[in-house]
C-alpha positions in Angstrom: 276.6 113.2 300.9 273.8 111.5 298.8 274.9 108.8 296.4 272.8 108.4 293.0 272.5 104.8 292.3 271.8 105.8 288.6 274.5 107.7 287.7 275.8 107.4 284.5 279.3 105.2 283.4 279.6 108.3 280.7 280.9 110.2 283.8 283.2 107.7 285.0 281.0 106.5 287.9 279.3 103.2 288.0 275.9 102.4 288.3 274.6 100.1 291.0 273.9 97.6 288.2 277.5 98.0 287.2 278.8 97.5 290.5 276.5 94.3 291.4 277.7 92.7 287.9 281.3 93.3 288.9 280.8 92.3 292.4 279.6 89.1 291.5 282.8 88.4 289.4 285.3 89.4 292.0 283.4 87.5 294.9 283.5 84.5 292.7 287.2 84.6 292.8 288.0 85.5 296.1 289.7 82.6 298.0 289.1 84.1 301.6 286.3 83.8 304.1 286.4 86.8 305.9 283.6 89.3 304.6 285.1 92.4 306.8 288.8 91.7 305.0 287.2 91.3 301.6 285.2 94.8 301.8 288.4 96.5 303.0 290.3 95.2 300.1 287.5 96.1 297.6 286.0 99.1 299.3 287.3 101.6 296.7 286.2 99.6 293.7 282.4 99.6 295.0 281.3 103.0 296.3 277.8 102.4 296.1 277.7 98.9 297.6 280.3 99.4 300.3 278.4 101.4 302.6 275.6 98.5 302.5 278.2 95.9 303.3 279.6 98.0 306.2 276.0 98.3 307.5 275.4 94.5 307.2 278.7 93.4 308.5 278.4 95.8 311.7 275.3 94.3 312.6 275.3 92.1 315.5 274.7 88.4 314.7 272.9 87.5 317.7 271.0 88.5 320.8 273.9 88.1 323.2 274.5 91.8 323.4 271.0 92.7 324.4 271.2 90.1 326.7 274.4 91.1 328.4 273.2 94.4 329.1 269.8 93.3 330.1 272.0 91.3 333.0 274.4 93.9 333.5 271.7 96.2 334.6 270.5 94.0 337.2 267.5 92.6 335.7 268.7 88.9 335.8 266.4 86.6 333.8 262.8 87.5 332.7 261.6 85.0 335.5 263.3 86.6 338.3 262.0 89.9 336.8 258.3 88.4 337.0 258.7 87.0 340.5 260.1 90.6 341.7 257.5 92.3 339.9 254.7 89.7 341.2 255.8 90.4 344.6 255.2 94.4 344.2 251.4 93.7 344.0 
């Protein structure tokens, strides 16, 4: 279901601008340091921002996952692959 970021507050739903303003005041008063816990707590208050927050929080913070998959597939380090590729010539 597509969300309209310009919905009218007259219909009881917030616009993205309204949510951003409200978020700015709520986040200033938040005393925790866990973004996931914060968004679980306030998700229903920010129906337009919450999906974006979910995407950002779930994004990997490093390349460790990619490197682990690469390593598990038997590739080893890039240098080893280069040597293997070089020896095939």
